[in-house]
N, C-alpha and C positions, 0 to 999 in steps of 0.2 A: 875615221871618217867625220864630217861635222854634221852630219845627218843624219845619224843614231836615231837619236829625241824623236823620228821618224817614227820608227819603226813600233809598231804594237797601234797605231794612231787608226781609229774606224770613225766611218761616219754612214748613215744610213738615208737614204732615197727614196720618195715614191714616185710611179710614172704610172701610165696606160696606154698599153697597146691599141696605138690609134689604126682605125682598119684603113684611113685614109695613105699612112705609111706603109702599111701590109700590100695596097694595091700596085703604090707606087714601088716596091723593090720589087714585086713579080713584073711586072711591067720594063724594068730595069732590067733585071736578070732573063726577062724571056721566059717566064717559070709561069706556070696557070696560079689564078690567085688559090693559097691555102682554103680548102674549107673545113679542116681539122685545126690541128695542133700548126705551129710556126715552122718550117722547115728546121734545122740547124745552123744556129749562128744568126741566124734573121734577129735575135734581141740586140746586137750592136745597133740596132736604131734606136735603144731607149735610154733613158738617163741622159739625157743629151746637154751638155754646156754651155748656152749664149751667152755673151757677154756686152756689153756696149762695146763704141768702137774704141773708145779709151781704156776701156779692159782686155784690149788685144795686143801681143805681141807684136814684132815685126812680122814673123812667118806667119798670121793669123789665127795659130793659135791661141786659148787666156793667158795672161802674163803669168809669170812664174810663182808660187809660192799657191796659200790655199792648203789644199786637205797634201799634194804628192812636194816633195820636199822641193825647196826654191834653187835647181841647180844652173846659177842665172851665168856660170863661168863658160860652159856650152851652150853651143847654140844648137844645134839639133839634137831634137827629140824623135824618136823613130818609137814602132810596136813591134819589137824584136820580135817576138813569139807566145804562145802559152799552153794552157792545159784543159781542157773543157771535160767534166763529167756528166753526164746527162743525168737527171731524178725523173721528172716529169716535162708537161709539156705549157704552152701559153698558148691561146687563143685571141682573136681578134676581141677587141673590148674588154680583157681581161685589167685590173688593177695589178701591178707590180712593186713588191718592194725589194730594194737590194742593198748589202750590207758591204760594204769593202773596207778593209783590212791591210796597211802594208805588214806584209812579211818580211821583208828584206830588202838592204838598201846596201851594194857592197860597190866598191870600183876596182878598177885595173887598167895597166897598159897594151893598146894594141897598136897593130898598124898603121891603125890613123891616128896613133896619140891616146889620151887620157879618155877612159870609158867610164859612167857611171850609170847601173842598173837598178831599177829599181822594180820587185816582185809587188803585185797587189793582190787580194784574192778576196772574189766576189761571189757571193749567195746570193740567187735569186730564188724566190718565194713568188708564186701565184693564190688564185681561190681554191685550187685543187692539192696544196700543200707544195712542197720542196720543188722547184723545177731543175737550178743547176749549178754546178759548184766549178769556178775558175777560177785558175791563177793567170796573172798577163803580166809578161816581162816588158817592161820598158828603159828604152837604152838613149842615153846623151852623150854625146859626144862633140865634138868640136867641129868649127868649120874648115878646119887646113886638111890636106891632105884629098886626093880624088876620090868626087862623090861616088866614082861607079870604076871598078876596075875590071878590064878584059878579063874574061874567064874563058876555060877550054869546054869543050861539050861536055858534057855527062856520057857517061857511060850507057848504050841504046840496052831497053827491058826489050827483048822480042816480045814477050808474052804478055803484055800493059796492053790496058783497053786505055784505047786515047780521046780522048775530043778537046776540041777547040774554041777555044773565045777570044772574041777582038775587042780588046779594051778600048778604044776607040774616049775621044776629051769627052763627046758628049756622056758616054756610060759614065766616066771617071767624076766628071761634074756632080751627072745625078745620084751618084752613089754619097757624093760627100756632103750634098746638101740632105738625101737622106737620113743620114748618120750623123748630120750635124758638125759636120769636120771641116773646117777651115781652113788644114793648112793647107798654105797656100801651092806648096810643091805639086798638087791633086790637080789644080783646074789654072794656073798663073804662070803662062808659057813663060813671059818675060822674067817674071821672079825666079822659076825653078832653074830655068838657065843660064841668068848671070849673073846672079846671089848664091843659088844651093852650088850651081856647075853642073848638073846631071843634063845628058843629052834631050832631053822631052820631060813629058808630065811621069809623072812617077805612080804605078798602080799600087794601090793601098795594098797595105801584106791583111786586113779583114778581108774586103774584097774576095783577094787571092783564097785564104783560106775558106772561104764561103763556097766557092767552086770548087773545090777538092772536097769538103763533109758534103756536099749533093752529089758531085761523081761517086764516091764511095758507095752511094744511097743505090745510086743509078743501078751500079755495079752487080750491088746485092739482091736488088728487085724487092716484088712486094712484101710486104712480111718481115722487115728487120727494120731493126732503127741502130742507131748511134747507142751505144753504150760511152765510148769514151773518145777523144780525138784533141792529140797533140800537133802542134803546128810550130816551123820556125822561117825564120827570115832568111837566108842566103845568102840576095844578092836584090840591088833594087831591079824590076821590072818598068820598062820603059812602056808609056802609053803609045797607042798606033801600028804598034807590031803584036804580031800574032803571039799569044801562049799555048802553049799546048800542054792539058791536065794526064798525067799518068796514074794510073793504077794499077797494081799488081796483087792479087793473094798472095801471103804468108803463111806457110803448112797446110795451105787447101782451103778452099772456100772453107769446109765445118771449123774450121779454125774460129773466123772471123773477124781476121784480120787482114787490113790492107793499105800496103805502101804506099802515100804517093808524093807524087812532086808537078810542080809547075816549071817548065820549062818555056826558054824567050824563041824567038827566032832562028838564034844561031845555037841551037840546044845547049844551050848552059841552063844549070839548075834555080831558079829563083824563089823558090822556099819547096820545103820538104816536109811530110805530115804522114802522122800513122791515125787510122780509124779501127776502130774496136767495136764489135758488131754482135749483136745479142738479136 
């Protein structure tokens, strides 16, 4: 791989938990404004990377290069999944420091052609000490092949706890703005359908993970918190279609593990996740 020199590269950035962002995300997700610590995965509003127009690529992301490897020959960049370990909490107004390190760069050939995977580790610390440790998997792929393939409905989970969310275009736009995500697949209908080849706006993977993490907490009830959360995208979810959140205890409630999925209105799985609670 021509990008191995990037392995071990590290950077540190600082930010502050803006209470206006917190209020905006609460409104967008139809949740109450948190009185104490932020709900899990709301930290993805932080450390936004805003560039002037000349610093953007055709997909709305910042141009390739900088901290991440410049994978120029593969046009599509997506957030494939990740793993988060929670250590503490963040509150509105907190100063936050994040150290990011590139752990791994690897390539393979799949059904859609060449793929390049980059794994980045983030550690966050706030005024009360460590907040979380996170590994994010980023995948680069070419523009060839179908953007989304047909999938069969997943097997039913008869005992699952279910909730339904509607990722309409307004919600997707607001989440993009709150997280500083300029990727045009989430808000630019002509671009996503004619250039990227999706049938509609694409629902953010992090947004689905945030819904699933909250669904796990809603299942667990008062007095429990997330210790670890893992998630992985299976296929794109398309905006304007209801998503079902499913959660099922593994080994009983005392074991503290919940298996989770998002499923589209055809019953196909879009994202899988697992929550460990204490």
